[in-house]
C-alpha positions as CSV (number, residue, x, y, z in Angstrom):
1,Q,186.2,128.6,-23.9
2,V,185.5,126.4,-27.3
3,Q,187.3,123.1,-27.0
4,L,188.1,120.7,-29.9
5,A,189.1,117.2,-29.0
6,E,190.3,114.6,-31.7
7,S,190.2,111.0,-31.1
8,G,190.8,108.0,-33.4
9,G,194.5,108.0,-34.3
10,G,196.9,105.2,-34.3
11,L,198.9,102.7,-36.6
12,V,197.8,101.0,-39.3
13,Q,199.3,99.0,-42.2
14,A,199.0,100.5,-46.0
15,G,195.5,99.8,-47.4
16,G,193.9,99.9,-44.2
17,S,191.2,102.6,-42.7
18,L,191.0,104.6,-39.9
19,R,188.1,106.6,-38.8
20,L,188.9,109.9,-36.8
21,S,186.8,112.0,-34.6
22,C,186.4,115.8,-33.4
23,A,184.3,116.7,-30.5
24,A,183.5,120.2,-30.1
25,S,182.4,122.1,-27.2
26,R,181.0,125.7,-26.3
27,L,180.7,126.0,-30.1
28,T,177.7,126.6,-32.0
29,F,178.6,123.8,-34.6
30,S,176.1,125.1,-37.5
31,R,177.6,128.3,-37.3
32,Y,181.1,127.0,-38.3
33,T,183.2,125.5,-41.0
34,M,184.8,122.4,-39.6
35,A,187.8,121.0,-41.0
36,W,190.3,118.6,-40.7
37,F,194.4,119.7,-41.6
38,R,197.2,117.1,-41.2
39,Q,201.0,118.2,-40.7
40,A,203.8,115.6,-41.5
41,P,207.1,115.9,-39.9
42,G,209.5,118.5,-41.8
43,K,206.0,119.6,-43.9
44,E,203.7,122.4,-43.8
45,R,200.1,122.0,-42.4
46,E,197.9,120.9,-45.1
47,F,194.1,121.1,-45.5
48,V,192.4,117.7,-45.9
49,A,188.7,118.4,-45.9
50,A,185.9,120.8,-44.7
51,I,182.2,120.8,-44.1
52,T,179.8,123.6,-43.2
53,W,176.1,123.1,-42.6
54,T,175.1,127.1,-43.4
55,D,174.9,126.0,-47.2
56,S,175.7,122.1,-46.6
57,R,179.2,122.3,-48.4
58,I,181.8,119.9,-48.0
59,Y,185.3,120.1,-50.1
60,Y,188.2,118.0,-49.9
61,A,191.7,118.2,-51.0
62,D,192.0,117.2,-54.7
63,S,194.8,114.5,-53.6
64,L,192.6,112.7,-51.1
65,K,189.3,112.6,-53.1
66,G,187.7,109.5,-53.1
67,R,189.7,108.0,-50.2
68,F,188.7,110.5,-47.3
69,T,185.3,111.3,-46.3
70,I,184.0,113.9,-43.9
71,S,181.0,114.0,-42.3
72,G,179.2,115.5,-39.1
73,D,176.2,115.8,-36.9
74,N,175.6,119.4,-35.8
75,V,173.5,118.0,-33.0
76,K,176.1,115.9,-31.2
77,N,179.0,118.5,-32.2
78,T,180.9,116.0,-34.0
79,V,183.0,115.8,-37.2
80,T,184.4,112.6,-38.5
81,L,186.9,111.9,-41.2
82,Q,186.8,108.5,-42.7
83,M,190.2,107.3,-44.3
84,N,190.3,104.3,-46.5
85,S,193.0,103.1,-48.5
86,L,195.8,104.7,-46.2
87,K,199.3,105.2,-47.6
88,P,202.8,105.8,-46.0
89,E,202.6,109.3,-47.0
90,D,199.2,109.7,-45.0
91,T,201.3,109.8,-41.9
92,A,200.6,112.9,-40.1
93,V,199.1,114.6,-37.1
94,Y,195.7,115.4,-38.0
95,Y,193.9,118.5,-36.6
96,C,190.5,119.4,-36.3
97,A,189.6,123.0,-36.8
98,A,186.7,125.5,-36.7
99,S,186.5,128.6,-38.4
100,V,183.7,131.3,-39.0
101,D,184.5,131.6,-42.6
102,W,184.4,129.0,-45.5
103,S,187.8,128.4,-46.2
104,I,190.8,125.9,-47.0
105,L,193.4,128.3,-45.5
106,S,194.6,127.3,-41.8
107,T,194.8,131.0,-41.1
108,A,191.3,131.6,-41.1
109,Y,190.6,128.8,-38.4
110,N,190.3,130.5,-35.0
111,Y,190.1,127.3,-32.9
112,W,192.1,123.8,-33.3
113,G,192.3,120.6,-31.2
114,Q,195.7,119.3,-30.1
115,G,195.9,116.9,-33.1
116,T,196.1,112.9,-33.1
117,Q,198.8,110.9,-34.7
118,V,198.3,108.8,-37.7
119,T,201.0,106.2,-38.7
120,I,200.9,104.0,-41.7
121,S,203.3,101.6,-42.3
122,S,204.4,99.8,-45.4
């Protein structure tokens, strides 16, 4: 059974940085699109960033470009989200997800981690 496990969440002050990691098991990384989504209290889950090795594509939500960076290692089966210049509105549960398709829609993703809480204080 495919498993995705996020780590690296926590509490930081506004302007700080966090690095989230997702470790995947029982999944052929190079065949999937790996993505990060987030969900704030009372809001819908939203796309953050995605990466795929099939054609070396990376894509970010427009509002996060320049502050967030997604990267991955398809040998170690890990994907990382580096988050800089964090704002209180970045507070959310961040989820790692995997899809056989290239998509920014959460409905396209077959596998999900349990999420890691990120809290940004003002």
